[in-house]
Steps between C-alpha positions, in 0.01 A plus 500: 500500500668820380340775708518866399532780754167550678351173375405250769508120461118502507489754217742290297304180566187661351697614196659157459157335486391747234827445312430127477158575352650754262761251377260209453180673382562857383833473318402203279195689370649850474609474136166350390302766684713773343482358146125433508413803718311280746380654825707423807178497702514127421746478791273672754359184667847360571637840601210539741569157645853618575357813663647735239171669405461622857859568600428872533205441734479425874400156623168616645393591145612169353852616417818298530622695802854535363730800521541749215851358462373145447249633247764691305739204495215285371429748220869491406482122467181517295651767273814296452281232341223709339481877528152505349370296794660744742338791315156338524549445874622858541180633342299286744702644788433855374126441529507320832752745651271789406207329667706413809635857532186697417215263579280443802492187714178395328655546155805304612289206611286507187785488248843421636466140628372392159777694329762335723359156419532565127124471451480870407764682297548874550604787274598866538349754260686832519665557160303672223560540125575875503642586838680184604482473879519872581210572739435851379444367149257221589186525288305210647218651706305366793181695571291440810147401402210708625395213727830539688553123504703449183744657253491503122843439348584596141839492331774288347803336660796366307768231553302339783655166585272207593188692393351214298540239775465723808200476728545861610698810408603791717397792281627854551267776383447873546220581743601869498645592158626838624697374800800336329643211700263579788207431269592136432302221668541123483228238455470122510329412173382145438584415139160341435329837558297613195667767287857363515664391175849352473707502180705220352846471660751762395778382268801548723872482429565279802335334802265338249330290766406802713204629303408868512175653373308817433196519725205728425243605761168629372236592757641242742307508827716436808355489854609767745617212719766422238682830531840460666520750785379856476448690177828649383720244678571292190826670403656440842398136481650464154832652607530263798422206273765609250765516773435129555473409134828667407672242717303228321630636168854509641454134593399419143813674374717310747349169392554560129856619566579196715378273220694690233823498700468129576444426131804706402725329754390153392547589132851631565593175671348277231593691184850426371719685250841363397458226759442733793177612671422862424492554876879530479473814287567814706269718294204274580607468862481877535151499348391248764663708773302808394178297487555362851599840641185673376279210607634502855461878525134460409460231763647739757263785417201267492581342836544847651152597386363170625650553845322835529172358374518210740575737790197713413719798406453728196669346198384704200851624420666161544227329299551745213876447514465123503263497204707743297829321555365147461303567183790676332740233627299215348505666160880493509528150644251340261652669195855410605399138559353490150823650361706231672288235326572657161263407218350221709373756748307672225302186415171403656641159584659658806338722766739795467289698253196445723691637799583813301139549386349427840739738675416799281158576654648522849639849432150618408225359721437581866672832432755546222873548562446872448232509771731315741774755434253779575401335830865455597604854402212661686586300812865604483428867427235529770709328767 
């Protein structure tokens, strides 16, 4: 057992169990899922049996009762085998985290145990076609009905993962269009509610098994009881959720990078030129050294953020730093691993090109690299 700083034997034992599942179930199907663009929701029953679908939830709500560290290590192992599966799980965590953070005890009991069991899949509907995820630019509206017991939601959301299979979405909408971020509210919207239409899956460059959709809401009636918290509290909920999810994205980056580095090392040992393994070539050795250096730096930043999260301390800055470094690191590591494989790395017979494609989205979703730099700069300048 090779423990990292801050990781307990119990945390590692959880991750090791997930790693065995990833190696025997996820990895053998990853290429097929990517090539045929199958949905990784096919893995949900077995993931739920392992407790993965509820790792972000407390035991009294059906969750696995593990630490944030054990959850992140598990996501690394899943991503090492199939990043699309990790992305699907991350979208589920976005929805259930939002409900856990912003919801009432009654809402928790109504939704979260069934989400933790894998019976109900969750989604998170913030991004829109025109304004991305910027709260001031949200055009989806939620208007309180004259009866005072329900809202009418109208609008369009874009790139919403899990939307086709999800039982419920956490939908962010403007209840006060003139109040900027303070006018955003969040709602639990059951996906079988009349007025919701979901597009065909988007044609994505990578993470082919993590389907994303456009979701349209037309005169969708949502009970008042399904609002998360007070009117205008949706933006604060979303920001707290994104602090968590940026660590989930960092975990995905770490997993892909670990897989890419391992593939490069094995290739260098097995591939021979002039009777010698290419691992003896100093130029390639230096490439591996740079890959390992950047990977370990990302681990350090991510574990720092995790320590703060686990201690209940603010971790927005550290989460942004971890996501930024890890997602830019994996781009370098995956591309360098492909380069080490030469022409073979560029073929679809090997996973290197999939690692490169899957890694590319990580610098965009849950806050782009540019947004993370803005968060970091503002924290430094306002210190």
